[in-house]
SETORVEX-887932 format. One record per residue (C-alpha): x, y, z; residue number from 1. Coordinates in Angstrom, 2 decimals. Layout:
N
X_Y_Z_pos
X_Y_Z_NUM
...
end
This chain:
334
X_Y_Z_pos
0.09_-0.11_0.34_1
1.50_3.40_-1.10_2
1.09_6.61_1.55_3
1.79_10.47_0.61_4
2.89_11.83_3.36_5
2.57_15.52_4.31_6
4.29_17.34_6.99_7
4.40_21.23_7.43_8
4.24_21.83_11.52_9
7.54_24.10_11.85_10
10.34_24.67_9.01_11
11.00_22.15_6.80_12
8.46_21.44_4.13_13
8.54_17.54_2.80_14
6.41_15.31_1.20_15
7.48_11.47_1.17_16
6.31_8.17_-0.05_17
6.70_4.95_1.34_18
5.82_1.66_1.21_19
3.62_-0.62_3.65_20
4.94_1.14_6.97_21
8.36_1.23_6.62_22
9.42_0.99_3.25_23
11.12_4.75_2.55_24
10.05_5.52_-1.72_25
11.26_8.67_-1.26_26
11.54_12.11_1.41_27
11.76_15.53_-0.29_28
12.75_18.40_2.21_29
12.82_21.78_1.56_30
13.60_23.57_4.36_31
13.55_26.64_5.93_32
16.50_26.97_7.92_33
18.45_29.60_6.40_34
15.78_32.68_5.88_35
15.12_31.80_10.52_36
18.93_32.02_11.48_37
19.57_35.75_11.49_38
16.50_35.85_13.62_39
17.65_32.98_16.51_40
14.80_31.58_16.11_41
11.65_30.34_13.53_42
9.50_32.77_12.15_43
5.86_31.94_11.80_44
5.70_34.02_8.83_45
8.18_33.51_6.81_46
7.71_29.21_7.08_47
4.37_29.87_5.98_48
5.78_31.97_3.51_49
7.62_28.98_2.05_50
5.92_25.65_2.63_51
3.14_28.04_-0.34_52
5.98_28.16_-2.14_53
7.21_25.51_-1.83_54
4.67_22.90_-0.71_55
3.76_21.74_-4.73_56
7.34_21.50_-5.75_57
8.59_19.33_-3.06_58
4.79_17.16_-3.86_59
6.15_16.08_-7.66_60
9.25_15.96_-6.38_61
8.39_13.43_-4.41_62
5.91_10.99_-7.00_63
8.87_11.59_-9.25_64
11.48_10.09_-7.22_65
8.90_7.22_-5.91_66
9.26_7.08_-9.86_67
4.77_6.75_-9.28_68
2.02_8.65_-10.53_69
-0.15_10.54_-8.43_70
-2.92_8.08_-9.38_71
-0.46_5.10_-8.37_72
-1.59_6.59_-4.08_73
-3.80_5.34_-2.48_74
-4.04_7.33_0.87_75
-2.56_10.66_1.75_76
-0.74_11.29_5.90_77
-0.51_14.93_6.76_78
0.64_16.26_9.45_79
-2.18_17.77_11.50_80
-0.53_19.09_14.60_81
0.83_20.28_16.86_82
2.76_23.36_15.00_83
2.31_26.35_13.96_84
-0.90_27.36_12.36_85
-0.82_29.01_9.41_86
2.11_26.74_8.04_87
-0.14_23.27_9.51_88
-2.88_24.56_7.78_89
-0.33_24.79_4.16_90
-0.21_21.63_4.10_91
-3.60_20.57_5.43_92
-5.02_22.43_2.90_93
-3.29_20.72_0.59_94
-3.64_17.15_1.56_95
-6.99_17.82_2.32_96
-7.54_18.75_-1.41_97
-6.07_16.44_-2.91_98
-7.77_13.51_-1.01_99
-10.73_15.64_-1.61_100
-9.87_15.74_-6.19_101
-8.53_12.59_-5.81_102
-11.13_10.27_-4.29_103
-8.80_9.65_-1.21_104
-8.70_8.61_1.82_105
-6.96_11.28_4.71_106
-5.80_10.55_7.06_107
-4.23_13.55_9.64_108
-1.04_12.70_11.69_109
-0.34_13.53_15.44_110
2.91_15.37_14.94_111
4.67_13.79_17.99_112
3.71_10.31_17.06_113
5.43_10.31_14.51_114
8.85_11.48_15.61_115
7.94_7.80_17.62_116
7.67_6.20_14.66_117
10.75_7.91_12.96_118
13.10_4.90_14.99_119
10.69_1.54_14.88_120
10.21_2.11_10.43_121
12.25_-1.57_10.70_122
10.74_-5.15_10.25_123
12.32_-5.79_13.43_124
10.19_-2.96_15.25_125
9.56_-3.13_18.83_126
6.48_-4.78_20.54_127
4.24_-2.54_22.86_128
4.23_-1.44_25.21_129
7.51_0.55_25.50_130
8.30_4.11_26.44_131
8.73_6.74_23.59_132
10.91_10.37_23.81_133
9.57_12.95_21.79_134
13.16_15.06_21.93_135
13.05_18.01_19.43_136
13.21_21.66_19.84_137
9.11_22.15_21.17_138
9.34_18.87_23.24_139
10.40_16.87_25.71_140
8.24_14.52_26.48_141
7.95_10.73_28.13_142
5.27_8.95_27.34_143
3.78_4.55_27.37_144
3.23_3.37_24.02_145
0.71_1.12_24.02_146
-0.47_0.98_20.75_147
0.12_3.39_17.07_148
-1.58_5.56_18.53_149
-2.19_5.02_22.04_150
-0.03_6.94_24.61_151
0.16_8.12_27.70_152
1.90_10.73_28.53_153
3.68_10.55_32.00_154
6.67_13.04_31.56_155
6.74_16.94_29.27_156
8.50_20.14_29.72_157
6.82_22.57_32.80_158
8.67_25.53_30.21_159
11.30_25.26_27.49_160
11.85_21.86_25.98_161
15.72_20.39_25.37_162
15.90_21.75_21.68_163
14.79_25.71_22.56_164
17.42_25.30_25.36_165
19.88_24.58_23.50_166
19.21_26.69_21.61_167
18.66_30.04_23.34_168
22.90_29.14_25.38_169
24.02_29.14_21.45_170
23.12_32.97_21.27_171
23.75_33.21_24.83_172
27.26_32.22_23.55_173
27.48_33.61_19.75_174
26.69_30.29_18.30_175
23.94_30.62_16.15_176
21.00_29.27_14.91_177
20.09_26.29_15.46_178
21.67_25.68_18.79_179
21.85_21.87_19.09_180
24.50_20.79_16.76_181
26.74_23.28_17.12_182
26.72_22.57_21.02_183
27.48_18.88_20.50_184
30.57_19.26_18.92_185
32.28_22.31_20.93_186
30.99_20.02_24.23_187
33.30_16.94_22.56_188
36.70_19.63_23.02_189
35.41_20.76_26.86_190
35.27_19.11_29.83_191
32.03_18.53_31.73_192
32.45_18.91_34.84_193
34.00_21.84_34.05_194
31.29_23.35_35.31_195
28.50_22.50_37.75_196
25.41_23.34_36.33_197
22.32_21.68_38.22_198
19.29_20.49_35.97_199
16.64_18.21_37.55_200
13.67_16.09_37.81_201
10.87_18.47_38.95_202
9.67_17.78_42.11_203
10.76_14.59_41.81_204
8.55_13.70_38.82_205
9.23_12.28_35.03_206
8.27_16.08_34.03_207
11.37_18.25_32.76_208
12.38_21.77_33.97_209
15.89_23.41_31.70_210
14.78_27.40_31.95_211
16.53_27.65_34.85_212
19.76_25.81_33.74_213
19.61_28.26_30.86_214
19.31_31.69_33.11_215
22.36_29.82_35.34_216
24.39_29.62_31.61_217
23.52_33.32_31.29_218
24.67_35.07_34.66_219
27.76_32.90_34.88_220
28.39_34.75_31.09_221
28.01_37.62_32.22_222
29.84_37.06_35.18_223
33.62_36.13_32.68_224
33.78_39.58_31.11_225
35.99_38.63_27.45_226
37.49_35.95_29.13_227
34.39_33.77_28.43_228
35.51_33.05_24.62_229
37.76_30.50_25.83_230
36.26_28.62_27.64_231
33.15_28.10_25.41_232
33.57_24.39_24.73_233
33.77_23.79_28.70_234
30.28_25.40_28.93_235
28.89_24.15_26.23_236
29.90_20.61_27.49_237
29.41_20.80_31.61_238
25.36_22.44_29.79_239
25.51_19.90_27.63_240
25.76_16.78_30.63_241
23.17_18.55_32.72_242
20.13_18.54_30.21_243
20.91_14.84_29.29_244
21.94_13.38_32.65_245
17.85_14.50_33.77_246
16.57_12.93_29.50_247
18.57_10.00_30.84_248
17.74_9.44_34.48_249
13.78_10.23_34.02_250
13.91_7.53_30.86_251
15.18_4.86_33.12_252
13.14_5.68_35.28_253
10.15_5.29_33.73_254
11.75_2.17_31.95_255
11.80_1.09_35.32_256
8.72_2.15_36.60_257
6.69_0.54_34.01_258
8.08_-2.15_34.23_259
9.83_-2.06_29.70_260
12.24_-3.39_28.43_261
12.42_-1.28_25.45_262
13.48_2.24_25.31_263
12.51_4.46_21.66_264
13.32_8.23_20.94_265
12.84_9.92_17.50_266
12.49_14.04_17.31_267
15.98_16.69_16.08_268
17.38_15.59_19.82_269
17.18_12.43_19.59_270
20.88_13.27_16.66_271
22.74_14.22_19.85_272
26.40_12.22_19.68_273
26.19_12.65_23.91_274
22.71_11.05_23.78_275
23.05_8.51_22.21_276
26.14_6.72_24.42_277
24.44_7.72_27.36_278
21.38_5.70_26.20_279
23.66_3.46_25.54_280
25.87_2.93_27.66_281
23.15_2.53_30.08_282
20.92_0.37_27.37_283
24.07_-2.44_28.17_284
24.10_-1.64_32.26_285
20.30_-1.81_31.92_286
19.60_-4.70_29.76_287
17.35_-2.56_27.81_288
16.96_-2.74_23.72_289
17.11_0.90_22.48_290
16.00_2.07_19.24_291
16.98_5.80_17.53_292
16.10_6.86_14.17_293
18.39_6.80_11.21_294
19.84_10.45_10.93_295
17.99_11.58_8.46_296
14.73_11.35_9.43_297
15.76_12.81_13.21_298
14.72_16.04_12.20_299
10.90_17.13_10.49_300
9.48_15.28_7.86_301
7.09_13.56_5.62_302
8.01_9.87_5.84_303
7.80_9.42_9.37_304
4.60_11.18_9.01_305
3.58_8.82_5.69_306
4.81_5.92_7.94_307
2.45_6.02_10.62_308
-0.52_6.95_8.14_309
-0.03_3.57_6.72_310
-1.00_2.24_10.66_311
-3.13_4.08_11.43_312
-5.07_3.19_8.01_313
-5.00_-0.27_8.33_314
-6.40_0.21_12.33_315
-8.87_1.68_10.20_316
-8.52_5.38_11.17_317
-9.85_8.02_8.18_318
-9.78_11.74_8.57_319
-13.02_14.32_7.76_320
-12.34_16.85_5.02_321
-12.92_18.98_7.85_322
-10.01_18.61_9.69_323
-7.76_21.28_11.17_324
-5.03_22.38_12.48_325
-4.02_21.94_15.50_326
-1.22_24.01_17.71_327
-0.66_22.07_20.63_328
-2.27_18.32_21.81_329
-5.93_17.22_21.88_330
-4.24_14.44_24.95_331
-3.86_10.79_24.79_332
-5.59_7.98_24.99_333
-4.70_5.41_27.36_334
end
């Protein structure tokens, strides 16, 4: 079965054709990142304009790369949220028009669930239930995943997401946007024990808070004056280690609490080399299976949307032409 996926939740315009939920025949991504760099973050109006200008080209290229005609597609899956309202509406409007004109089924796909699915688009996927983590620029969430469409929220960030904290610290250090890749790279040259930045779970729960460590970095940098430039690798390493420690600790705690032996991570920050190293160490020590998406599926893409769309379709999920954008979640079924 061939599913055309469309993803426009933030600053990537993407279309993909996926066969039977795991075989990626094409995955085209057009990013507007370069237009946002000078602003230090995503500007919704710029992102939306990029989607409008490029979505037809991206879909056409995706079909061509897959060697298919639009009439060969069996169904259309589209991200309906969470994300930026204008950006989401671009993809949804396009998907609804195609569904109506071609008389093809439409499946609305949750962006966060798709990030989890990106790590299990494989033949030997983990059995349910498993612990899933979405770790990105907009979200840091832990779930007990019971089925492709049954996610129980276990922990969430109460303020900044992990990726957002990376971006803000990178801005403080004058490293540009986005902050995740550059901090990960610089941290390898620094001493993670050089500076003590504190980052802990919220009141012993599985929730996260990253605004405090961002502020701590800001005041520490202000107190150093001009000599701070020589300490940037140490700052990056110390900041990163503290943030990742609490994410790893909460993840392992969730697995132990629910007696789960499979852990799945998705989202842009799941590409972080130190995070993967830390989780691999824990998996070996605690004896659980670890699933990460390949690097090209960590950031926003339509392959994960199409893949999960197939699974939902097989469960009988269909969306009406009244579907619209969600800036946040409706909630998760237990």
